[in-house]
Steps between C-alpha positions, in 0.01 A plus 500: 500500500231511226250776510157452342462761228218536249433739212331834466166357383149635506395267791482675831665223703823515700610169357527626149605864546865442557529783763796588713450649839652844570564659847195663646481881488438691816146592389295322226530687178165471329607704182573305187691597196308506166678365190213566274547744204192683373395578145191657356409172337550311825749226598479172680799428722626237741694610793749219563593619849153567619446162661852485646454841663153410618621183674792697648255753640274222639796334672607840640151550645502137640834554671338800686174310555310756305169404325552134605165328545617154615752356730618150438604310817732193513604407847643809662563673175267764365508611137303805393382506141238629254226248394489609143871452455496156655200393301646626172814280542371193686197286395492377864445856641278591215260219587526591873430868462227482231306205630246459785757388757538698820853595403359709218410765756723433787784752588723216622542167317699210641703290252564182702683288242795746444754617754537871559827573334407301190161688469686833533739402218210400273307820570818694424521315174145595411587861530861498357520187277831409671576208710815318609491116500765326703581150633370613834156627395412304186331214691259737669468752223379249239201355690402856612516626149290204390239582773481867398499390128802723427605263215799695378653479844426128510661464152816684612519269805484202277768640271720574798474147630565364146823699494606357836458132401787290617552124558473557872164686488315404179289233673391741769416767245302230302299419810443865580379565144270195516350634839422838343385363158789680316482265204782646289737520790405146601593377153816688487613373845411143403689524168796647686506210742491254207785674321713514811406165657856394582550810717144508636509157650803599715299752686272484810191598303511174303531284818182669629278421196204270534486164315261652243734788433808277457314274272381794290855624463687177418221380264548802270630432150658843515733427796849616408758251623825383343412141589217318660735429796404848642138408515568167673735655751257787575222245565715299737618810693136614541398165649797496738428848616206364696526123456242382751227717338606469140616149453155377402504743197792335336293305233310821407816696453674224305218504248642834380877417498593387153727217598544361148670830398778432752812324397527126566804560729308748708200267531724206619735696720271770652130424459514127570715561807281761648343362817168682440472320175606159622229508772204584281363250253323760286817698459688182407249455220591834360868404510425170311314694241803725450740188472266338249512817291879500491507129411291561183678584176493871420255450219250314728498740793215701366277188577513601867275810506457669836541848634835372649648427157406840350800736495445840668465793273616812702443847352862581536714181472806512734812555282787245539829439323554146397844341444485178288764234499867604431848353560642408842734393351293258281150559384242498789132462536453755785251784463479789737277811542572833655203671677542874463252588776653258753870535385554122512589219270303169502501179307237388256449184302820374334534471124418157362860461383838673539520822287735799457544767226132482423274777379256602766197716445157579648193447289128488598582481873740204460880480483659313197847338513599457140781270386832517676774259601480197728871462548503245223279609205337817378124485553193531276258459789289769648356499860227731638461605865154565644553713809142450627552123507870505560572253224690454181360333198639430145378654177596450143877481434670732262614392149865541594721457808604840627695636803607854562204610285305817513127483604227761486121524501315701237119502455459182705762319299828369627811550280814296536789680323829365395709306760750216495412139407828341625683542173426839348316818572148531358342764274156332511198643695200302625166618640275317737125529513365381831147457362606257243801364697736505210828659393544632134796652326484871398752714318859416583766768595771594254764391765547201724474619857529357855494678846279769338307781652137524386259782551142566399374846378149536632237593260724445196481109474874488470759289672862646511807270532822662606839320498864584405422854382219392263145574559230343275137561482448128436121483521233739376194286435134503576425172668136414587412332834422176322833416337506219265743360233408772251696750711806365332385666183434832660724801436768455771758757402835600638591864507863618570535785738770711641766313674601558866773759563726234640541121478302323780494128581272351755316839515159536673218690320188661620226735377378812684298808393533424120875450516721190497800473737817294455646440849855397566637184340864454413686607191610242241876589499620528861193320645490777758165549673328834422318751722373701209141516394357588159150630413337418161227716349305283256341790328826682435697175453775634724709395806633736763692449821313564837627496851736216589429246761709510815618137446627325193296197419416251224239223467268694743128501498303832463133593561301813479294586809151662453643835596741485204801416711727240353629236738816298418588174674 
């Protein structure tokens, strides 16, 4: 358990001395050791152990009830002490003993607001600068420390409670912090509840919240939820926990549920069928508002401006993996997400059209599905998914039809590299600027490529393309945020770099810690899948083998986690 420790400073207070209690000697030893050296010219010294030894001696005297001039009483517990020591460490006692109150001269002083054992612990702290904070004593220790104005103890109690935050107790800790005006702990507990909302609403503490507290939580823009479904379901569960008393609060709660951000299917199949909604005209109005929002074209939805159409902006956005389209056995529209926290898959809005073999990237908080194959034709179209609104919308199409292309994002620009147009592999490269909503050509590769692996070297403004044993640094250009037609005249150059150590088709590529990794693929001759992994150093322009994967694979996807772990799927 944490012990409150200070530093050896010049202040004579137990809070800041950082003292450690030692076993009492049989008789008080009033002799002290001098550490001062003398010189003819004089010398000023500071004895760093002086205060520690002094407080050890005073605590020794206290334990033997020697020279004590006050006895604190709390219930049946009596605690002898020295006024000067108490006053030097506690502003509460300082005011009591130096003022005109009767306690300033009384031999016994009753402390009514603190229980005996807690008072004993705090007086021990004053003399020793040590205290143990536990789950069992923190709720009595903190208010007692606040009363006696032992602010270091109060702070340690707050830090202990902050370290104990959990979805099952954060709302209780928040209420406790609010009661005792612990502002920092209050804010930390509230932020924790926002960030762990999905788990918090499953606990008993959430069901016991007042209407005002529930509204304050679900109205927050910083609420961390994978979908708005979690908020709607939590609100319904809170109502049903005490339906007779809480049913009248439905309209007030529904003001803060952002129904327009729910999928159309969820609105029709779940929200509209909920009996609590059906039987409340005000709640049905909120549902109609959400339906109208979904009926509007995507470019007109901004015309409905309410708090319910504003996406939440949590501090830590929950991470999900999204799988877009694919073949089963023909191209499909299905899109699924995997929630890492809840270990589950769930459906989101389908693609506007069937699509497989597309390039998929994340840029500016949205997911882009670029090109692909619809089971009949290669695509030029590009669709963008907005997770906050659970909807797809179209943006400008590419200049060429491309499937099995490479896609990457660099400096807020989306690159479409190579691919197959239905007849031949492509060497061309296009770049998309979301601000101008247009695609332009940049420097082509030296070789036609499809089923390519593309990786971005952070900080170098370079996109690497790896396929069939050849790696090309195909782009090395400075593109401004406002890209226009003149970019075509910029110095887009290709630089040949060292080839991979072995031929790799359908290889996956990723960047981590300044190095590029070519993972798996299959060789061009035997078409055998590979488990080998190569590492490329852009500075040395060299490849080397690193540890093999446990499984042979080609056409995989790879991603670098924030802790520099590479994940291959």
